[in-house]
N, C-alpha and C positions, 0 to 999 in steps of 0.2 A: 504494500500500500504506500502510495506517495505521501511524503511528509507535507503537512500543511504548515504555512508560515505565520508566525506571530510577531507582531510589532507592538511593543508595550512601552509606554512612557510614564515615568513616576514623577509626580510633582510634589513639592512640599518637603516634609521632614523624612528622616531616615526610618521612622516607624512605618511610613507608607512603603518604603523600600522592602521591608520584611514581608509585608502583605503582598506586594507584587511578586516577590520570590516564591511565595506559596502558590499564587496563581500560575506562574510559569511551570512549576513542578507538576501541578495538577494537569495542566494542558499537555505537557510533554509526556507524562507517564500514561495518561488515559486516552489521549487523542493524537499522540505522535506529532505534536507541534514542534517546530524548531524555530529558534529566534532569528529574526532578520532586522537589520538596521535600516532597511529601505521600505518606507511605508507603502509605496506604490506596488510592492510585490506581495504585501501581506494579505492573507485570507482572513485574518482576525486582527483587529486593532483595539487595544485597551488603553484608555487614559485613566490612570489612578490619580484622582484629582485632589487638590488642596482647597479647603474652604475657610482657612483661618482668618486672613485679613484681606482687605480689598485688592491689594496688588496680586496676591496669590489667586484670588477668585478670578480676576481679570485674565491672568496667565492661563488658568485652566480653561476658561471659555474660549480664549483665542486659540489655544492648542487644539481644542475640540473642533472648532470651525475649520482650522487649517487641515486637520487630518480627515475630516469629513469630505472636504473638497479633493484631497489627494487620493483617497482610497479607490481601489479598482472596482469595477463592476462585480457584484456578487459578494464582496467582502462585508464582514460584520464589524460594526463599531460599537464598543462597550464603554460607557462612562461609569466608573466606579469611584468609591472613595468619599472623602469628606464633603466636597462641594455637592456631589450628587445626593448624599445623605441629608445635608443641611437644607437643600432646596428640593426635596423629593416631591413636594406638592406642585412646584412650579415648572421645573426643568422638563419633565416628561411631556408637558404640553408645549412649552416654548421651543424645545429643540427636537421635536419628534421627527422632523425631516432630516436631521443630521445624525442622530444617534439611534441605533437599533435596539440597544438594551441598556436600561438604567439599573444600577444597583448601588448600595451604600457601603457601610462599614461592617456589615454582619455576615457577608456571604462570600468572602474571598475563597474559602475552601469548597464552595459549591459552584464555582465558575463554569465547570463542564456542564452541570445540570442546567444552569441558566441558559447557556448557549444552545444546548439541545432542545430545550423547550421554547427558546426565544421569548422569554418572559422577563418583565421587570420584577425585581424583588428587593424589599427592604425589611430584613428581619429585625425584630425588636432588640435583640442582643448584639452588642458589638463583638466582632470576632476577635478572639485571643488565641494565638497559635498554641497548640498543645503538642501533638505528636506528628503534625503534618510535615511532609518533606519540603525542603526548599532548594531552589537552584540559586546559589549565591552569585550575585552579579557584582562586577566592578573590581574584584580582587581575588587573588589566589591564596591570600594569607589571612585576610581580615573578614570578620562577619559581625553583623549587628545581632544582638540577642535581646528580644523584647521581653521584659520581665513583668509588664503590666499594661493595662489599657484603661482609659478613662481617668477622671480626676475628681477628688473631693474638695479641692480648693474653690474659692469663690471670687477670684480676682475680678476686679471691676471691668477690665478690658477684654476678658477672654470668653469666647462663646463655646469653647471645646466641650465643657461638660453638658451643654445643651444637646449636642448630637453624638457625643461619645459616651455619655453617661458617667456614673460614679466609678471610682477606682475598682478595678478587678485585677487581682494579682495572680500570676501563675504560681503553682506550688513549686517549691524548691527542687524536688525530685525531677520534675518535668524539665526544668531549666538545665539541671546537671546532665540529664540524659541527652538533651540537644547538644550541649557543648561537647560532651564525650564523642558523639557521633561526628560532629564537625572536625574535631581533632583527628579522628580516624581518617577523615577525608583530606587532611593536610593543613587545616586552618589552625593557627596558633595565636592570633591577635584578635581580641574581642572587645566590643563596646556594648555595655549593658544600658538599655534605654527604656524609658516610659515617659508619660507626661510629667510625672513627679516621682522620680526614682527613690528619693529618700523616704517616701511613704509606703514603699514596698511592704506588703503583708499587713498594713494597718487595717485593711478591710477585714482581716481575720483576727483583729485585736492584738496583733504582735507589733510592738513599737520598734524593735531592733531587727526587723526582717532583713534589711540590707546587710547588716553585720553578719547575720546567720548565712546569708547567701555567699558573702565573701569567704567565710570559713570553708564552705563546701567547694567553691571554685579552687581554693588553695590546694585541695587534695587531688585535683585532676592533673595527671601527668600529661604533658604536651601543651598545656596553656602556658605560653611564654610571656604574654603581654596582655594587659587588660586595663580598662578604664570605665568609669561610670559617668554617664551623661545626664544632665537635667536634675541636679539636686535642687530642692526647694528650701529656702532659708529657714522657715519656721518648723520644718521637719528634719533638718540636719542638726545632729548633735555633735558635741565635742568627742564623744565616744566613737561615733562613726568616722569622724575625721582621723582620729588616731588609729582606728582599725585599718583604714586605707593606708596610713603611713607605715604601719607594721607589716603590711602585706609583702610577700615576696613576688607576687604576680601582678598585683594592681599597681600601676604607676601612681605617684603623688600628683595625680591629675584631678583638679577640682573644677568641675563645670557647674557653676551655680548662678543662674540668671537672677540678678537682684532687682532689675527693672528701674530702680530709683534709689536715692540715698537720703533725700529729704524726709524727715519724720512726718511732716504734713502729708506729703505725697504717698508715702508708704501706707499711711492710714487711709487716704482716699482710694488708693488702688487695692485695698483690702489684702495686703500681703502677709499680715499676721505677725510681723516682726519689725521693730523700729530700727533706727540707725545704729544705736548702741549694740543691740544684739547681732545685727548684720555685720558690723565692724569686728565684733569679737570673733565671729566665725572666720572672717577673712584673715584676721591677724593670726589665728591659730593655724590656718592653712599655710600662710606665708612663713610661719616659723619652722615649717618642716623642710628639711634639706631637699633641694631639687624639686620643689613644688612648682607646678604649672597651673595658673589660675585663669580660667576663662569665665566671662560673664556677659550679660546683655542688659541693655537699657532701652526703655521706651520713652520717646521724646514727644512732648506736646499733648500729653494726657490732659483732659479737662481739669482745671484749677491749678495747673502748673504755671506759676508766674516766672518772671525772669530771674528772680532771686533763687527759686527752686532749681532752675536750669543751671545757673551759675554754680550752685552747690554741687551738682553732678560734675561739672568741668573741674572744679577745684579738687574734688575727691579723686577723680581719674588721674589728675596730674600728680597728686601726692601719693596715692597708693600704688600706681603703676601695675596694672594687670598685665598678664602675658598675652591675652587675646580678648578682644571685645567685639561683640556684635551690637549694632544699634538699629532700631526700627522707629519709623515715624508712627505715631499713634493712628490707629485705624478704628473708626467709629462703627461698631458692630451691633446690629440689632440683637436683642435678647440679653445684652449685658447691662449691668447697672450704670455704666458710664454713658450709655447710648443717649439718655435724655438730659445729660448735663450740658451746660453751656460749653460750646466747642471753641477751641482756639483756631484762629484762621490758618488756612493752608499755607499762606505766605509766611506767617510767623513760624510755623512748624518747619518749613523749608529753611528759613534763616537759621534756626537753631540746629537743624540737622547738618547744615553746611559747616557750622562752627565746630560741632562735636566730632564730625568726621575728619576734620583737619587735625584735631588733637589726637584722635585714635590712630590715624595713619602715621603721624609723626612718631608716636610711641611704638607702633608696630615695626617700623623701620629700625628704630633704635634697639628694640629687642632682638631683631635679627642680626644686626651688626655686632652685637655682643657675642654671637656664636662664631664669628670669623676667627680662624686659627685654632678652633677647638676640634676635638675628635669625638664623634658621637656615633652610636649605632643607628643605622638607617635601613629601613625596609625598601628594597628596590623593586618597584612594581612593574616596570616595563619601559618601553620607549616613550619619550616625552612628546606631547602634542606640539611643543615649541619647535622641535627640530628632530629629524631622523638621526642626527649625530649625538643627541643627548638622551640620557636615561632619566627616568622620573623616580623620585623616592620621597619618603617622609621620615622624619625623626621618629624613632620607635614609640616614643611617649606621646607624640601628637595624635589628635583625633583624625580619623580618616576623612579626607577631603575638606576639612574645615580649618585647619591650622596652618596650611601652607604646603608648598612643594619644594623639594630640593632637587636641583638639576645636577646630574653627574656628567662631567665633561672630561674626566681623566681617570685612569685606573692603574694600579700597580700589580694587578693580577689579570690573567687572560680571560677566563671564563666567568661570566656573570649569570647566575640562575635567578630568574624573576621570582619574586616572592620570598627570597631569603634575606637574612639580616647581614649587613656588612659594616665594618668599622670604616667610617669615612672622615676625612679631614675637610672641614669647611674652609675654602680658600679665599672666597670673596663674596660680596653682595653686588650683583650686577643685573640691571634691567628688571628690578623688582624680585629677583630670585637669589637664594643662596646657591652658590656653585660649590661642588665638592669633588674630591678625588677618592676613589675606593682604595683602601689600604689592604684589607684582608677580610675573609669571611669569619663571622663570629659563630 
C-alpha cells in the first residue's frame, strides 16, 4: 500500500509540540502516513493551533488560510489545538470552506478516528499523554516531557484555564516509563513542561510533587541532561530550588516567568506573590553555582503606569537575568483584565521598544562572557546559516529558546549529530557564538 503524506505545522508552545508528536505517531502507525515538508504534496494537512494571545491567534488563522489555498485536490485539512478549542462555536461556521475537520485539545490520540469519520469533535476533557507513542521531531537527542495539563492559577491576563481546564497531573510512574522508553531510543536530554510545573501533583494534594519526580528521574540510567520549564512563583519553594541544585541530572536551570516586579502590578495580575517573595526566590536561584535564570515579563497590562514600567527596567538592569522573554499585553476575553481600562497600543509599543533594547543589550553581554570558555555543546546538525557551519547548543540551554552556537572549526575529524562535544567559544560574530570542537565528551 502506498504511503500517504502528512504535512503538520505546530504553532505556539512546546506543549503543543508533544501533542503533535502523538498525532504523527498515530497516523504513521495506523494509517502509514509519512511526513512531508511540502504542503502541496500532502494528503493530510494538520494545523495544531495556538489561541493564547492575539498575535498567536492571528498567526494560526493566517496559516490556516494559507494552507487551505495551497492544499491539493482531495487533501484533508484539520484544524486542531487551542484556537480551535477556544472558538469551537464560531470557527466551524466561519471557516467551513477552508477546513474539513475541526477538533480541540481533547482528541489528539483519536486523530485517525476523526479523519475516518470526517467529523468535528471537541471532547470535554483535555488530552494528557499517558502511554501513547510519539514521533519526536526536531532533535535526535532532546525530547519534551509533558508532566501536566491545565492550570489552577487565576492570572488576570490568561485565558488558558478557560479552554484547558484545571490542573491535571500525570502520575509519576507514567512519566518515568516514557522517559525510560525514550532513553532506549537514544534520547538523553529532556525538558519537563506544563502550564505550571511547580504545581505538579497539587491536584492530588501533594505539594512536593516536582521534588518527588526529580528523585525518580535521578534513578534513570541514560538521562544525561534535564531541565524544568515554567515554574510559577507562588508554587516554587526554596526546597524545590535546592532539590534542583542537588541534582546530578537536572541543570541549575530556573525558568520562572515572573511577569512583573511591581507589588501593585503583581497584585493586579493576581500572581499570588509580591516583590519580596519573588526576589527571595530569584536570589536563592542566583546563589547556586552555574545557575541559569530565564524569565518573562508582560508589558502594558491595565493599570501599569510609567513608574511601574520603570520599576521593571531598573530591576532587569540590577538583577541581570540570563535570558528574558517579553510580551506586549494582549486583551483576552474571558479574563479578569478584559474589562479594565486599557493602555493605548502606542504607549505599549513605546514601552516594548525600550525594554527590548535593554534585554538585547544584556543578552549580548551575557554571550560575550562565554568567549574563550570551554563548554559542553550538543551538536544537532548543519546550520541553516550556512552549509559550512554546524549548529549546536550549550548542554544546559533550553532547546530552541536560549540560542544557537555555530561550529566553524574542529580538532577532530568525525562529528556525530546528537552527541555532546567539548567546544571552545572563540568569538561572538553576527549575533552568534562561534566555536571550535575540541573532543567528544
